[in-house]
C-alpha positions, 0 to 999 in steps of 0.5 A, a space after each residue: 416623902 413623895 416628890 411634886 414638879 410642874 413645867 410650863 416650858 418653851 419645849 417638850 418637856 417630858 425630859 425635864 420632868 424626869 430630870 426634875 424628879 431624879 433630883 428628888 430621889 432622895 425623899 424615897 418613893 416606889 413609883 413615878 409618872 408624869 402627865 402632859 397636855 399636848 394638842 389639847 389632850 391629857 396623857 399620862 405615863 406611870 411605872 412602879 419602882 425606879 425612874 428608869 422604869 418610867 424612862 423606859 415606857 416613855 422610850 416606848 411610848 413618848 409624851 409631847 407637850 409644853 406643859 406637864 406635872 411629875 410625881 414620885 409617890 411613896 405608897 400610903 393610900 393604896 398599894 404601890 400599884 401603877 393604877 395607884 401611882 400619880 399623876 391622878 386624872 379624870 377626862 379633863 384633870 391631872 393632879 399630883 399630891 403630898 400628904 393627907 386629905 383627911 375627908 376624902 372618904 366622905 368626898 368620894 362618897 359624895 361624888 359617887 352619888 353624883 355619878 363619878 367613876 373612881 380608878 384607884 384606892 387614892 385619896 388624891 383622885 378624889 381631888 381630881 374628881 372634886 375639880 372635874 366636878 366643879 368644872 362641870 357645874 360650868 366654873 372656870 378652872 381657876 374658880 373650880 380649883 379654888 372651890 375644890 380647895 374649900 372642900 379638902 380637909 389635911 396638910 397638903 401640897 397639889 399641882 393640878 392641869 386642866 386639859 382646857 388650860 394647855 398653858 396654866 398650872 394651879 398648885 397649892 400648899 397647905 401643910 406640905 412645902 411647895 415652891 414656884 421657880 421663875 424663868 424666861 417664858 417658862 415657870 416651874 413647880 416643885 416640892 423643894 428647891 432642889 427639884 427646881 435647880 437644873 431650870 432656875 435659882 429664882 424661887 417663891 415659896 408658897 406660905 402656908 394656905 397659899 394657892 397659885 395660878 401659873 402661867 408662862 409669863 405669870 404667878 398669881 398668888 392667893 392666901 387662904 382667905 382668896 386675897 391676892 398676895 406678894 411673895 418674895 423671890 429669892 436666889 436659891 443654892 440647892 444646886 450646892 448641895 443634896 439637899 437643900 435648906 429651902 426658904 429656911 435658916 437651918 436644916 433644922 427649922 426646915 425639918 420642922 416645917 417638913 412634919 406636916 408632910 412626914 406625919 402624914 406619910 408615916 400615918 397612911 403607912 399604918 392607918 387605912 383612911 377608908 376602913 379606919 382602921 389600923 393595917 400592919 405589915 405582914 409578918 409582924 408582931 402578933 399582938 394578941 399573943 404578947 404577954 408584955 412589951 419592952 420598949 428600949 432607945 437613946 436620947 430623943 428616940 427613948 423618949 418616944 418610948 416613954 409617950 408609947 408607954 402610956 398609949 401600949 398601957 391605956 388602950 391595949 392593957 399591954 404591961 410595958 417596961 422602958 429603958 435606955 438601950 445602954 442600961 438595958 444592954 447591961 442588966 440581966 433582964 428577966 424577959 417574960 416568956 411570950 414577950 415582944 421587944 420594940 427598939 427605936 432608932 432614927 439611923 437604925 444604927 445606934 450602937 447601944 440599941 443594936 446591943 440591947 436589940 440582940 440580947 432581946 432576940 437572945 433571950 427569946 423575945 419577938 423583936 420589932 424595929 421602928 426606924 428612918 432607914 429600912 435598910 439599916 442593921 437594925 431594921 435587918 436583924 428585927 423579926 418585924 420592921 415598922 419604918 417611920 417614913 420621916 425622910 432624911 434629917 440632917 439636923 443633929 437635933 432630932 424633929 421629924 423623926 420623933 414626931 414620925 416615930 410617935 406616929 408610928 408607935 401610936 398606929 401600933 398601940 391602936 393595933 395592939 389594942 384590938 388585937 387584944 380585944 381591948 379597943 372595939 370596931 368603934 374605938 379604932 374608927 374614932 382613934 384612927 380618925 384622931 390620928 389621921 387629924 395630926 398632920 393638919 394640927 401640927 401645920 396649925 402649930 407651925 402658924 405660932 413660929 413668929 410669936 414663939 421667936 419673941 419668947 425664945 429670944 427671953 428664954 435665951 437670956 436664962 442660965 436654967 430652964 425647968 420643963 413640966 408635964 404629967 402623962 404624955 407630957 412628962 416625957 414631952 417635958 424631958 424632949 423639951 429640956 433636951 432639945 434646949 440643952 444640945 442646941 442652945 447649950 442652956 442647962 435644962 431639965 424636964 419633970 414630972 409635975 407632981 414631983 414639983 414639990 419633992 425637990 425641984 420647986 427649991 430651983 425655983 426663982 425669977 430668974 428660971 423659967 419654968 415651961 408648963 405642958 398642959 393639954 386639957 387631959 384627964 390631969 390638966 388641973 392637977 398640972 395647972 395647980 402645980 403651976 400656981 405653985 410655981 408662980 407663988 413662989 415668984 417663978 416666971 411661966 410658960 404655959 403651952 395649952 389650948 385657948 381654952 386651957 389658957 382661960 381657965 389657967 389664968 383664972 389662978 393668976 396671970 403667966 409670964 408666957 403664952 403658947 396657944 396649941 389646938 385643942 386635940 384629942 389626948 392620943 395626938 396631944 404629944 405629937 401636936 405639942 412637940 411642935 412648940 417644944 421644938 420651935 422654942 429650943 431652936 429659936 433660943 439656939 438662933 438668938 444665941 447664935 450657936 451652931 444649930 445643925 451642928 451643935 458641939 460634940 454631937 452627932 447625928 448617928 452614934 455609932 459607938 458605944 
């Protein structure tokens, strides 16, 4: 995860910017930089590698100024080079950015046609050029920033300086988190409260869609409609811990809300947004030569493999077998010659998954690892490494690691389809475009947090809960049930909706909530038919679907509860529908008063059999 720091100070801020960035190193990065305004001129210093390289640069080329922005970057759009490092700048504007600008390629073409010259491969520079474009049209800086925001699509956080405004920062949050710290005659901006902890405990978190104008004495915050709003100030405890919960009560809630940002990193690691194509690391699996694919993992990661099975078989016509790692390792598996195997683990240290990987490798399979920790044992022992870029996940119940696993697997499935000649160039362009939309739709889904809280309060009173889904939603039904079980201790089961009549329907009564996951895909009508069978027997159904899906389903009778999800392509439906499943479990656990981040009997990484 990239990191942002901004400071309007009383003295030279370059040292403080680097100090703030040092507190964001836990997020992972491959380049860093700062920009300041001194004597009416923008200045920048950037370096590839760790912060020590940036400090060396600043020692030899000091940078003055009482206002500045800084950034630690994990390469997404463009390689980890100094030219692609943040801050990005034009002659009048400097900017740092987390997240994805979905429509940057179209904006870039428009700006080039208007005479702009670009220096980098990044989506970030497009925003700087767009702000300068509006400044050239005579708009004052705040209006130019607001106008630029109105043109952007995606999930992101921004901090911007304009050369002519030597005591003002402009910032915005859409999907990715951003906080403003308040001092006495000083102001600070950061990706989280931990970055601000050396300077202040007084923190205001921007709500999604907010943008702000920050001066040494004032903070003016505007919502997505442009109306000025007040956001509460709170005291942060970030100095007491390595990773702060921020505005959230639990790490799990924080990590759920980080998903738009980390999904942007995961997707950008594998998708070229300009060429609309998947670009995999060199030396990886050659899917054009793979005869069959085996995927294995434990717990939530295993459910990611079940979703990916649909993707690989649909988009690459590649035969796939999935199994739980603790089962696969003890089977005498007749691996196919020329086969490959993917092993998924958040920590990269899961004992059963590691043992299964070693067995597959001994059987002559080409082995790939999808992990969140690139230095882990599973990563080191695999033939090909596919990091998920989710950043540290503290909550035991996996959330952002799961959706980043899905994003990585979706990218691999598209690449496999192209390599095997199943997907045309047009197919690849469409599917990668859809994948790039996922962070924005996840950010939209997070707006349902409060409405889900009320529904979850009722779910929390149940003794048993059932989850139903078909196709790619069936693994989500399993994942939803697991989430509810592990943090609220409510008995829950996930079923393929078509299996309802083969036994589970006997459990239906008015006391058992049934969560129905029904994106409007090829099996939507079948899923809704199964739901009506439940309702006909007195079951209380919570339907999760798009607004259009909810309206269609209502023709068969009124459901107990509804959760509206954005209308999305079937490719990313499992990613977007993960959010309501996670929030429902989280709020049910909070309502019951359980230990959300450290549920009983569970550990974050299972390193013994």
